[in-house]
C-alpha positions as CSV (number, residue, x, y, z in Angstrom):
1,M,25.2,215.0,41.8
2,T,24.3,214.9,45.5
3,I,23.9,211.6,47.2
4,K,20.8,211.6,49.5
5,T,20.3,207.9,49.9
6,L,22.4,204.8,49.0
7,N,19.9,204.1,46.2
8,D,21.2,207.3,44.5
9,T,24.5,205.4,43.9
10,L,22.8,202.6,41.8
11,Q,24.2,202.3,38.3
12,K,26.8,205.1,38.9
13,R,30.3,204.6,37.5
14,C,33.0,205.1,40.1
15,L,36.7,205.5,40.3
16,I,37.9,204.0,43.6
17,G,41.2,204.9,45.3
18,L,42.3,202.6,48.1
19,T,45.3,203.2,50.2
20,Y,46.5,200.3,52.5
21,F,48.5,200.8,55.7
22,D,50.2,198.4,58.1
23,V,49.5,198.4,61.9
24,N,52.1,201.2,62.3
25,G,50.5,203.5,59.8
26,V,53.1,202.9,57.1
27,Q,51.7,202.9,53.6
28,L,51.8,199.4,52.0
29,K,50.2,200.1,48.6
30,Q,47.7,202.2,46.6
31,T,45.2,200.7,44.2
32,L,42.9,202.5,41.8
33,L,39.8,200.5,40.6
34,A,36.8,201.4,38.5
35,G,33.3,199.9,38.5
36,T,29.6,200.4,38.4
37,V,27.3,200.1,41.4
38,T,25.0,197.2,41.1
39,S,23.3,196.9,44.5
40,V,23.2,198.6,47.9
41,D,22.4,197.5,51.4
42,E,22.9,199.5,54.7
43,E,24.4,196.4,56.4
44,M,26.1,194.5,53.5
45,G,27.5,197.6,51.8
46,I,27.7,198.9,48.2
47,K,28.4,196.3,45.6
48,L,30.2,197.2,42.3
49,N,31.0,195.2,39.2
50,L,34.6,196.1,38.6
51,L,35.9,197.1,35.2
52,T,38.4,194.4,34.2
53,L,40.6,193.9,31.1
54,N,37.9,191.6,29.6
55,S,35.0,194.0,30.3
56,A,37.0,197.0,29.0
57,N,37.5,195.0,25.7
58,N,33.8,193.9,25.7
59,T,34.7,190.2,25.9
60,K,32.6,187.9,28.0
61,N,34.0,186.7,31.3
62,K,32.8,186.5,34.9
63,E,32.8,190.0,36.2
64,A,34.7,190.8,39.4
65,E,32.6,192.1,42.2
66,F,33.8,194.5,45.0
67,I,32.0,195.6,48.1
68,L,32.5,199.0,49.7
69,P,31.2,200.0,53.2
70,A,27.8,201.7,53.1
71,N,29.3,205.1,53.8
72,T,29.1,207.8,51.1
73,S,31.0,210.5,53.1
74,C,34.1,209.8,50.9
75,W,32.2,210.0,47.5
76,F,32.9,213.1,45.4
77,N,31.8,214.2,42.0
78,A,34.5,213.0,39.6
79,P,36.2,215.4,37.2
80,K,35.8,214.7,33.5
81,G,38.6,212.8,31.8
82,D,40.3,209.4,31.2
83,F,41.6,207.6,34.3
84,H,43.9,204.6,34.2
85,T,43.3,202.0,36.9
86,S,45.9,199.8,38.7
87,I,45.0,197.1,36.2
88,E,47.2,197.3,33.1
89,N,45.3,198.5,30.0
90,V,42.1,199.2,32.0
91,K,40.8,202.8,32.0
92,T,37.5,204.6,32.6
93,T,36.2,207.8,31.0
94,D,34.1,210.4,32.8
95,P,33.1,208.4,35.9
96,D,30.3,209.8,38.0
97,Y,32.1,209.6,41.4
98,L,35.6,209.5,42.9
99,I,35.7,207.4,46.1
100,T,38.7,207.3,48.5
101,W,39.3,204.9,51.4
102,D,42.2,204.4,53.7
103,I,42.4,200.8,54.9
104,Y,44.4,200.0,58.0
105,Q,45.7,196.6,59.1
106,T,44.6,196.2,62.7
107,K,46.3,193.1,63.9
108,A,50.0,192.1,63.8
109,Q,51.2,188.5,63.9
110,K,52.3,187.3,67.3
111,T,55.5,185.3,67.4
112,A,57.5,183.6,70.2
113,D,59.8,186.6,70.5
114,G,57.1,189.4,70.5
115,I,54.9,191.0,67.9
116,T,55.9,191.5,64.3
117,N,54.1,193.2,61.4
118,N,54.9,190.3,59.0
119,I,51.7,188.4,58.4
120,K,52.2,185.5,56.1
121,D,50.1,185.2,52.9
122,G,47.0,183.0,53.6
123,E,46.8,184.0,57.3
124,Q,43.7,185.8,58.6
125,Q,44.2,189.6,58.5
126,W,42.0,192.3,60.0
127,W,41.4,195.6,58.3
128,Q,39.7,198.8,59.3
129,W,38.2,200.9,56.6
130,R,38.3,204.7,57.1
131,P,36.7,207.1,54.7
132,R,38.9,209.8,53.4
133,T,36.5,212.7,53.6
134,E,38.8,215.4,52.2
135,K,38.1,216.1,48.6
136,P,41.0,214.5,46.6
137,Q,43.2,216.5,44.3
138,V,43.3,215.2,40.7
139,G,45.9,216.1,38.1
């Protein structure tokens, strides 16, 4: 499936790989999510309803929403198969797309004795999203 416009992503099931880095480029964590695209907007981004434990078990609960930047350069046709997400007991089967983003922290906390990378929970953090445009290796 080739994506020509953002509308081509509507109702597509996606596996989303996110890798977070600190201001020095040191990897902080990796997260794997799954969801379905529900709306698109050039300025606001691509909104997905995430697959959660409740939605995977078909129980009613408020769905988690997630917004990706409106850039499809890091969207690749996903291979067939079962994929486990970072959420325990949540998996997706045969998604349409595999999406990969690197997310970099862009601001370190300033302290009296200089700059440190330790930003306390609850404090404002700034992140830069960079599409990973090289096709990911699965398996």
